[in-house]
N, C-alpha and C positions, 0 to 999 in steps of 0.2 A: 716937218710935221709939228704942229703946236700941241702942247699938253692940254688935256681936258680935265678940269677940276670936277671930280665926282663926289666931293665931300658933303655937298648939300642935297644931292638927289634923293628921291624917295624910292626905295627898293621894295619890290613885291615878289613873292614866290610865283614862279611861272605855273600856269595851270597844267603844264605838261610834266611837272615834277612829280616824283614819287611821294605820295602823301604819308608814308609811314616813316619818314625821317631820312631816307637814303636818296641819293641821286637828286639833289635839290638845286635847281637853278633859280636865281633871282634876276629880274630885269628891272630897268628904270625906264619909265615912259616919258619922263619930262625933260629930255635932252633933245633940242631941235635937230632933226635930220639924222640922229644917231640912236641906236639902241644898245646901251651897255648891258652886258650879261656877266654874271659872276657865280661862283660856287658859294652857296649859302653856308657851307661848313668851313670855308676858308676865305672869308671876305677880304682879309688883309693881303691875300695873294694877288689882288688886282682884278681887273675886269677886261673882257674882250669888247671891242667896240665894233658894231656892225652898222653899215649904212641902212637906213630904214627900209629901203626897197629890197636889199639883200636879206634882211631879217624877215620881211614879209614873205618873200619867196621860200625861205627855209620853213617857216611856219606852215605855209600852204602845202609844201611837200610832206611835212610830218602829218598833216591832216589827211592828205590823199593816201599816204602809206598806211595810216591807221585804219582807213576804210577797207583796205584790201585784206586785212588780217581776219 
């Protein structure tokens, strides 16, 4: 597996993050075919990398589950 350099990506807080400062996820949209995700409170801990299709399926599932509540 090759290393992915994330030092120049632009991070944004996920719209699904808690807006009062807790439970904050950041995602980077500008990495071809991958979606890096990290904890905004501990960015030096690294990021998880998801294939774009897998991340899309996860977000769709979160949206569907939210509608059931």
